[in-house]
N, C-alpha and C positions, 0 to 999 in steps of 0.2 A: 794202350790199355794198362791199367794198374791192377796188380794182384790184390785180392782181398786178404785180410789177415789169415783167414782159414787156408787159402791157397798157399800163402807164404809158409804157414805152419806145416802143411803137407810136404812142401818141397824141403823144408829143413829136416823134418822127421825122416824122409826118404834118404837124404844125404847123410844124416846121422847114422842111420842103419847101415848104409854102405861103408862109411868110415869105420864104424864099430866092427863090422865083419872083416875088413882088411886088417885092422889092428889085432883082432882076435886070431886071425890066421897067422900073423907074424909073432904071436905071443908077446905083444907090446902093451897090453892093458894091465893096470894094477889088478892084483888078485881080487876076486869077488865083485868085479864091476859087471853089472848087468846091462843089457841093452837099454833098459828103462833109465837107469842111472846116467848112462852116457848121453842119451837123447835129452834128458832133462837139463844136463849141463850146457848143451849147445843151443837151447832155445832162448832167444832174446826176451828179456823181461817185458818189453812193451807188447808182446803178443802171446804171452803165457796164458792169458785168459781163454784162449782158443784150445789149449792143450787138454787132452784127456787120455787116460790109459786105453780107452776104447779106440780112440783115433790112432794111437801108436800101433795097436794090434791090427786094426783095419789096414793101415798102410803096410805093415810088415806082411800080412797075409797076401795082399795084392802083389807086392814086390816079389815075394817068394813064389807065388803061383805063375807070374809072368816069366821069371827066370828058370823055372823048372819045366816049362813047356817047350 
């Protein structure tokens, strides 16, 4: 089974959020780097058409709610 571009995007966003959180905890991010900036940098160009701020927010809310319960 091959992942769709949207499924790939969700996986990359989720991974980007996790890496951002780890780097933030270690104080290893450049100043003023937001989660959105970080995620935008890790998205491959060939699937950026699937990207939206709403999707990043939705993935972040889901991941946050799963880890807090």
